[in-house]
C-alpha positions as CSV (number, residue, x, y, z in Angstrom):
1,M,42.3,-55.7,-9.7
2,P,42.6,-58.6,-12.2
3,R,40.7,-58.2,-15.4
4,A,38.6,-61.3,-14.9
5,L,37.5,-60.1,-11.4
6,R,36.6,-56.6,-12.8
7,R,34.4,-58.3,-15.5
8,L,32.6,-60.4,-12.9
9,V,31.8,-57.4,-10.7
10,H,30.6,-55.5,-13.8
11,L,28.2,-58.3,-14.8
12,M,26.8,-58.7,-11.3
13,L,26.2,-55.0,-10.6
14,F,25.2,-53.6,-14.0
15,C,23.8,-56.2,-16.2
16,P,20.6,-57.0,-14.2
17,L,19.8,-53.3,-13.9
18,S,20.5,-52.7,-17.6
19,K,18.1,-55.5,-18.6
20,G,15.4,-54.1,-16.3
21,L,15.9,-50.7,-17.7
22,Q,15.8,-52.0,-21.2
23,S,12.4,-53.7,-20.6
24,R,10.9,-50.4,-19.3
25,L,12.7,-48.0,-21.7
26,P,9.7,-47.3,-24.1
27,G,7.4,-46.4,-21.1
28,I,10.1,-44.3,-19.4
29,K,10.8,-42.5,-22.7
30,V,7.1,-41.6,-23.3
31,K,6.6,-40.5,-19.6
32,Y,9.6,-38.2,-19.5
33,L,8.9,-36.8,-22.9
34,L,5.4,-35.8,-21.8
35,L,6.8,-34.2,-18.6
36,A,9.5,-32.4,-20.7
37,W,6.8,-31.0,-23.1
38,L,4.6,-30.0,-20.2
39,G,7.5,-28.2,-18.5
40,I,8.3,-26.4,-21.8
41,L,4.6,-25.4,-22.2
42,I,4.4,-24.0,-18.7
43,I,7.7,-22.1,-19.0
44,S,6.6,-20.7,-22.4
45,W,3.2,-19.6,-20.9
46,I,4.9,-17.9,-18.0
47,V,7.4,-16.1,-20.3
48,Y,4.5,-15.0,-22.6
49,M,2.4,-13.7,-19.7
50,Q,5.3,-11.9,-18.3
51,Y,6.1,-10.3,-21.6
52,A,2.4,-9.4,-22.3
53,S,2.1,-8.0,-18.8
54,Y,5.2,-5.9,-19.3
55,A,4.2,-4.7,-22.7
56,E,0.8,-3.6,-21.3
57,M,1.9,-2.2,-18.0
58,C,5.3,-0.6,-18.8
59,R,5.0,2.4,-21.1
60,G,7.5,4.7,-19.5
61,H,8.9,5.7,-22.9
62,V,5.5,7.0,-23.9
63,C,5.2,9.0,-20.7
64,Q,8.7,10.5,-21.1
65,M,8.0,11.4,-24.8
66,V,4.8,13.2,-23.9
67,I,6.3,15.0,-20.9
68,C,9.4,16.2,-22.8
69,D,7.3,17.3,-25.8
70,H,5.2,19.5,-23.4
71,Y,8.4,20.8,-21.8
72,R,10.0,21.8,-25.1
73,R,6.8,23.5,-26.2
74,G,6.9,25.6,-22.9
75,I,3.6,24.2,-21.6
76,I,5.0,22.7,-18.4
77,S,8.1,23.2,-16.2
78,G,9.6,21.6,-13.2
79,S,12.8,20.9,-11.2
80,S,13.4,17.6,-13.0
81,C,12.7,18.7,-16.6
82,K,16.2,19.5,-17.7
83,A,17.6,16.3,-16.1
84,L,14.9,14.2,-17.8
85,C,14.7,15.8,-21.3
86,D,18.0,17.7,-21.9
87,Q,20.8,16.4,-19.7
88,K,19.5,12.8,-19.6
89,T,20.8,12.4,-16.1
90,L,17.3,11.2,-14.9
91,T,16.7,7.8,-16.5
92,L,14.0,5.2,-16.2
93,H,15.3,1.6,-15.6
94,H,13.2,-1.1,-13.9
95,C,9.4,-1.1,-14.4
96,M,7.3,-1.5,-11.3
97,S,3.9,-0.5,-12.8
98,T,0.7,-2.4,-11.8
99,S,-1.5,-0.2,-14.0
100,S,-1.1,0.8,-17.6
101,T,-2.3,4.3,-16.7
102,H,0.0,4.9,-13.8
103,Q,3.6,4.3,-14.6
104,V,6.1,3.5,-11.8
105,Y,9.8,3.1,-12.6
106,V,12.9,2.6,-10.5
107,G,15.5,5.0,-12.1
108,L,18.7,6.9,-11.5
109,W,19.1,10.7,-11.0
110,K,22.8,11.6,-11.1
111,D,23.6,8.0,-10.0
112,R,21.1,8.2,-7.1
113,P,18.4,5.5,-7.0
114,V,14.9,7.1,-7.3
115,V,11.3,6.2,-8.1
116,I,9.7,8.0,-11.1
117,K,5.9,8.1,-11.3
118,C,3.8,9.4,-14.2
119,S,0.2,9.1,-15.5
120,I,-0.3,8.6,-19.2
121,E,-4.0,9.3,-19.4
122,D,-6.9,10.3,-17.1
123,P,-8.4,7.2,-15.6
124,V,-11.7,7.4,-13.9
125,N,-10.7,4.9,-11.2
126,I,-8.4,2.1,-10.4
127,D,-9.6,-0.7,-8.1
128,G,-12.5,1.6,-7.1
129,V,-10.1,4.4,-5.9
130,P,-10.3,7.6,-7.9
131,E,-6.8,8.2,-9.2
132,T,-7.3,11.9,-8.9
133,L,-9.2,13.9,-6.4
134,A,-11.1,16.1,-8.8
135,R,-9.1,15.6,-12.0
136,P,-10.7,17.5,-15.0
137,E,-11.7,15.6,-18.1
138,M,-10.1,18.1,-20.4
139,S,-6.4,18.7,-20.8
140,L,-4.4,18.4,-17.6
141,F,-2.5,21.6,-18.2
142,D,-5.4,23.9,-19.1
143,K,-5.3,25.8,-15.7
144,P,-4.5,28.4,-14.7
145,T,-5.1,30.3,-17.8
146,R,-2.9,33.1,-19.1
147,G,-3.6,36.4,-17.3
148,T,-4.3,34.7,-13.9
149,S,-2.7,36.9,-11.2
150,M,-0.7,35.5,-8.3
151,D,-3.5,36.3,-5.8
152,E,-6.0,34.6,-8.0
153,F,-3.8,31.5,-8.3
154,K,-3.4,31.4,-4.5
155,E,-7.2,31.6,-4.1
156,M,-7.5,28.7,-6.6
157,L,-5.1,26.7,-4.5
158,H,-6.8,27.5,-1.2
159,S,-10.3,26.5,-2.6
160,F,-8.9,23.3,-4.0
161,L,-7.1,22.3,-0.8
162,K,-10.2,23.2,1.3
163,A,-12.3,21.0,-1.0
164,N,-9.9,18.0,-0.7
165,L,-8.6,18.3,2.8
166,G,-11.5,20.0,4.6
167,E,-11.6,23.3,6.4
168,Q,-8.2,23.4,8.2
169,P,-6.7,26.4,10.1
170,S,-3.3,25.8,8.5
171,L,-4.3,25.7,4.8
172,S,-2.6,29.1,4.2
173,V,0.7,27.5,5.3
174,L,0.2,24.6,2.8
175,V,-0.7,27.1,0.0
176,D,2.7,28.9,0.7
177,R,4.4,25.5,0.6
178,V,2.9,24.7,-2.8
179,I,3.9,28.1,-4.2
180,T,7.5,27.6,-3.0
181,L,7.6,24.1,-4.5
182,A,6.3,25.5,-7.9
183,D,8.9,28.3,-8.0
184,I,11.7,26.1,-9.2
185,N,14.1,29.0,-10.0
186,Q,13.4,30.6,-6.6
187,D,12.8,34.1,-8.1
188,G,9.8,34.7,-6.0
189,K,7.5,34.4,-9.0
190,V,5.5,31.5,-10.5
191,S,5.5,31.3,-14.3
192,L,2.5,30.0,-16.2
193,A,4.3,26.7,-17.0
194,E,5.2,26.3,-13.3
195,A,1.6,27.0,-12.2
196,K,0.1,24.6,-14.8
197,S,2.5,21.8,-13.6
198,I,1.9,22.1,-9.9
199,W,-1.9,22.4,-10.5
200,A,-1.9,19.2,-12.5
201,L,0.2,17.5,-9.9
202,L,-2.0,18.5,-7.0
203,H,-4.9,16.6,-8.7
204,I,-2.9,13.4,-8.2
205,N,-3.9,12.0,-4.8
206,E,-0.5,10.6,-3.9
207,F,1.4,13.9,-4.8
208,L,-1.0,16.0,-2.7
209,L,-0.5,13.7,0.3
210,M,3.3,13.8,-0.1
211,V,3.2,17.6,0.0
212,A,0.9,17.6,3.0
213,L,2.9,14.9,4.9
214,Q,6.4,15.8,3.7
215,E,7.7,16.5,7.2
216,K,6.6,13.1,8.4
217,E,9.2,10.5,9.0
218,H,7.4,7.6,7.3
219,T,6.5,9.4,4.0
220,P,9.0,9.1,1.1
221,K,10.7,12.4,0.2
222,L,9.6,14.3,-2.9
223,L,12.7,15.0,-4.9
224,G,11.4,16.8,-8.0
225,F,8.8,16.9,-10.8
226,C,8.2,17.8,-14.4
227,G,4.7,18.4,-15.5
228,D,2.6,15.7,-13.9
229,L,5.7,13.4,-13.6
230,Y,7.2,13.3,-10.1
231,V,10.3,11.8,-8.5
232,T,10.6,10.4,-5.0
233,E,13.3,8.8,-2.9
234,R,13.5,5.0,-3.5
235,V,12.4,2.8,-0.6
236,S,14.8,-0.1,-0.7
237,H,12.1,-2.7,0.2
238,S,8.8,-1.6,-1.4
239,S,6.7,-4.3,0.3
240,L,6.5,-6.0,3.7
241,Y,6.9,-9.3,1.9
242,R,9.7,-10.1,-0.6
243,L,7.8,-12.5,-2.7
244,E,4.8,-11.4,-4.8
245,V,3.0,-14.0,-6.9
246,P,2.0,-12.5,-10.3
247,H,-1.8,-12.4,-10.7
248,Y,-1.7,-15.0,-13.6
249,L,0.0,-17.5,-11.3
250,E,-2.3,-17.1,-8.3
251,A,-4.6,-19.9,-9.4
252,V,-1.8,-22.4,-9.6
253,V,0.5,-21.4,-6.7
254,P,-1.1,-22.5,-3.3
255,E,-1.5,-19.6,-0.9
256,A,0.1,-21.7,1.8
257,L,3.3,-22.1,-0.3
258,S,3.6,-18.3,-1.0
259,S,2.8,-17.5,2.6
260,G,5.4,-20.0,3.9
261,L,8.1,-18.7,1.5
262,N,7.4,-15.1,2.6
263,H,7.7,-16.1,6.2
264,W,11.0,-17.8,5.5
265,L,12.3,-14.8,3.6
266,A,11.0,-12.1,6.0
267,P,13.4,-10.2,8.3
268,S,14.1,-11.5,11.8
269,W,11.3,-10.8,14.4
270,P,13.1,-7.9,16.2
271,R,13.5,-6.1,12.8
272,R,9.8,-6.8,11.9
273,A,8.9,-5.3,15.3
274,R,10.9,-2.2,14.5
275,I,9.1,-1.9,11.1
276,T,5.8,-2.4,12.9
277,I,6.5,0.5,15.4
278,G,7.1,2.7,12.4
279,L,3.9,1.7,10.7
280,L,2.0,2.4,14.0
281,E,3.6,5.8,14.1
282,F,2.4,6.5,10.5
283,V,-1.1,5.7,11.7
284,E,-0.7,8.3,14.4
285,E,0.7,10.8,11.9
286,V,-2.3,10.7,9.6
287,F,-4.8,10.8,12.4
288,H,-5.8,14.4,13.2
289,G,-2.7,15.9,11.6
290,S,-2.0,19.5,10.7
291,Y,-4.1,19.1,7.5
292,G,-6.9,16.9,8.8
293,S,-7.3,13.2,9.0
294,F,-6.4,10.6,6.4
295,L,-7.9,7.2,5.8
296,I,-6.0,4.1,4.6
297,C,-8.3,2.6,2.0
298,D,-6.2,-0.5,1.2
299,A,-4.0,-1.8,4.0
300,S,-2.0,-4.1,1.7
301,P,1.5,-5.3,2.6
302,H,2.5,-4.2,-0.9
303,H,1.9,-0.6,0.0
304,V,4.1,-0.6,3.1
305,G,7.9,-0.7,2.7
306,Y,11.0,-0.2,4.7
307,N,14.6,1.0,4.2
308,S,18.0,-0.6,4.9
309,K,17.8,0.5,8.5
310,Y,14.3,-1.3,8.9
311,D,12.5,2.1,9.3
312,C,9.0,1.9,7.9
313,K,8.3,3.9,4.8
314,M,5.0,4.0,2.9
315,A,6.0,2.9,-0.5
316,N,2.6,3.7,-2.0
317,L,0.2,6.4,-0.8
318,R,-2.3,6.1,-3.6
319,S,-4.7,4.2,-1.4
320,V,-4.6,6.8,1.4
321,A,-7.3,9.5,1.1
322,S,-8.3,12.5,3.2
323,E,-11.3,12.0,5.4
324,A,-12.9,15.0,3.7
325,V,-12.7,13.3,0.2
326,V,-14.1,10.0,1.6
327,R,-17.0,11.8,3.3
328,A,-17.8,13.8,0.2
329,F,-17.8,10.6,-1.9
330,L,-20.2,8.9,0.6
331,K,-22.5,11.9,1.2
332,G,-25.8,11.5,-0.5
333,R,-24.6,8.4,-2.4
334,R,-27.5,6.0,-3.3
335,C,-27.2,2.5,-2.0
336,E,-29.0,-0.8,-1.7
337,N,-26.6,-2.4,0.7
338,N,-23.3,-1.8,2.5
339,V,-21.2,-2.8,-0.5
340,D,-22.4,0.3,-2.4
341,C,-20.9,2.5,0.3
342,T,-17.2,1.7,-0.3
343,Y,-14.5,4.1,-1.3
344,G,-11.4,2.4,-2.7
345,K,-11.0,-1.2,-1.5
346,D,-12.1,-1.1,2.1
347,C,-13.1,2.4,3.3
348,S,-16.6,1.2,3.9
349,A,-19.6,2.9,5.6
350,T,-23.1,1.5,6.3
351,C,-26.1,1.9,4.0
352,D,-29.2,3.5,5.5
353,R,-31.8,1.2,3.8
354,L,-34.8,3.4,4.8
355,V,-33.6,6.4,2.8
356,K,-31.3,4.3,0.5
357,Q,-28.3,6.6,1.2
358,C,-24.8,5.9,2.6
359,N,-23.8,7.1,6.0
360,T,-20.6,9.2,6.0
361,E,-18.9,7.6,8.9
362,V,-16.4,4.9,7.9
363,V,-16.9,1.7,9.9
364,Q,-13.3,0.4,10.3
365,P,-10.5,2.7,11.3
366,N,-6.9,2.7,10.1
367,L,-5.6,1.0,13.3
368,A,-7.9,-2.0,12.9
369,K,-6.9,-2.5,9.3
370,V,-3.2,-2.3,10.2
371,C,-3.6,-4.7,13.0
372,M,-5.3,-7.2,10.7
373,L,-2.2,-6.9,8.5
374,L,0.1,-7.4,11.5
375,Q,-1.6,-10.6,12.7
376,D,0.1,-12.4,9.8
377,Y,3.3,-10.3,9.7
378,L,4.1,-10.1,13.4
379,L,2.9,-13.2,15.1
380,F,5.0,-15.8,13.3
381,G,8.4,-16.2,14.9
382,A,7.4,-14.0,17.9
383,P,9.2,-14.7,21.2
384,S,7.3,-17.2,23.3
385,D,7.2,-15.0,26.4
386,L,5.6,-12.2,24.3
387,R,3.3,-14.1,21.9
388,G,0.3,-14.4,24.3
389,D,0.1,-10.7,25.1
390,L,0.8,-9.7,21.5
391,E,-2.0,-12.0,20.2
392,K,-4.4,-10.6,22.8
393,Q,-3.6,-7.0,21.9
394,L,-3.9,-7.5,18.2
395,R,-7.3,-9.2,18.7
396,T,-8.5,-6.2,20.7
397,C,-7.1,-3.9,18.0
398,V,-8.9,-5.6,15.0
399,T,-12.3,-5.2,16.7
400,L,-12.0,-1.4,17.0
401,S,-14.8,0.4,15.2
402,G,-14.7,3.8,13.4
403,L,-17.5,5.3,15.4
404,A,-16.7,8.7,16.8
405,S,-17.4,7.6,20.3
406,Q,-14.4,5.3,20.1
407,M,-12.0,7.2,17.9
408,E,-10.1,9.3,20.4
409,V,-9.1,7.9,23.8
410,H,-9.7,4.2,23.1
411,H,-7.8,4.1,19.9
412,S,-4.8,6.0,21.3
413,L,-4.7,3.6,24.3
414,V,-4.7,0.5,22.1
415,L,-2.0,1.9,19.8
416,N,0.2,3.1,22.6
417,N,-0.1,-0.3,24.4
418,L,0.9,-2.1,21.3
419,K,3.9,0.2,20.6
420,T,5.0,-0.1,24.3
421,L,4.9,-3.9,24.2
422,L,7.1,-4.1,21.1
423,W,9.5,-1.3,22.2
424,K,10.1,-2.9,25.5
425,K,11.2,-6.1,23.8
426,I,13.6,-4.5,21.4
427,S,14.9,-1.5,23.4
428,N,18.5,-1.5,24.5
429,T,19.3,-4.0,21.7
430,Q,21.0,-3.6,18.3
431,Y,17.5,-3.4,16.8
432,S,16.3,-0.3,18.7
C-alpha cells in the first residue's frame, strides 16, 4: 500500500477516536482508578477474612502437640499414635475445620488420603448440638482410674452405652466391639492408657456413632485413633454441592447465584439419583437398627458426601444423635414455646404450655428432612417423564410427621416408593 494511502486511512480511522478519547480521558482515569481501588479493597478484605478464619479455625498443630505429649507421657495410647508422633507417617495437610474446638484435617497415612479429627478443648455445645454426649468437665483422660478391673471397665462401658443408646438387647456385643477396638496390640488385655483413650473417644458423639454403625455401607470407616484424635477414610466429595460460600461472603453473594452455580457444577441427574438412593438407605439404616434409632438433627447438604463411584457416604455424623439422647434432653425441659424444645438445629418437639414442659416426641422425622433437602438436589435436571411423579412423592414425603402412629408402615411405604421410582429409571444403565 502506498505511504500516502496508509496515512489517509490512519487519519480517518484513528484520529477522530483519539480526539474523543482525549476529551474524556480525565473522567475515564478517575472512574477506572476508583474501580481499581475498590477491587483491591474487596480482594484485600477477602484475603484478610480468609486468613483470620484460617488462623482461628485451624489449630491442628496444637492438637497434635497435646496428643503427642500425652502419648509420650504414657497417659494415652492408640493404633495411630506411633504413626502420628514417632514415625511421622500420619500427617495433617488441608484444614477443613468449621469450629476452633473441633479440628478436621485432610491428611495422609502411609500415602493414603484420610480425614483426621481432634477436639482441642471441651465445648459445651456447637450450634446447639452437644459436642459430647456426657463429656465430663474435668480432664478427658481421668477415667478409668488405676486399679479398675476388666469386669468393672466392661460394666462402665455397658452403663454408658445404655445411657446414650437406650436399653438394647445387643449392647453386650457393642461392649465387646469397643474392647476389641481398644486392645490395639491384640493381646487380649486393655491397658490403662488404652482404656482412657477409648473412654474419652466414646464421649465424642460422632465416634460413638461410627463404632455403632461401622458395618453400615454409608458410614465412613474408622481407621485408627490416638487419645481422643481419630482417623477415618476420606470421602472424596464431602458435600452434595461443590461450591460453599464462606459465611463472611453470604451477605454479598446472592443466593440465586450460588444455587445456580451449584446446579451447574452438580453431577448428572442419574448420578444424583444414585447418591439419593444411598442417602435413603442410610435413613433406613439408622431407623430401628441393632443399637436403637438415630435422629438426623441437621439435614444439611454439607454433611452428606459421596465417593468417586457416586455411592453416598455421610461425611459428617456430628449432627446425628441417638433417639435416647434426644429424648433425655427433652424430658422435663422447661419451655415457653416450641423453640425451647429443640435439640441441635432441627430435632424439635412441641411445648406443652399448660405444664411448661417439652414433649419427648420429635415432630419431624429423618425422612421428611431428607426429602426437603432432595427437593432442591434432585428435581433440577430430572427427566421430563419422571419429574411429575418425583415432585408428587417428594411433596408427600416432606409432610410426614414424627408421630408414633405414622412412624412404621407409612414411612417405610413412602421411602420404598421413592427408592423404587429412582431405581427403575437408572437400573440396567451405566449408573446402576
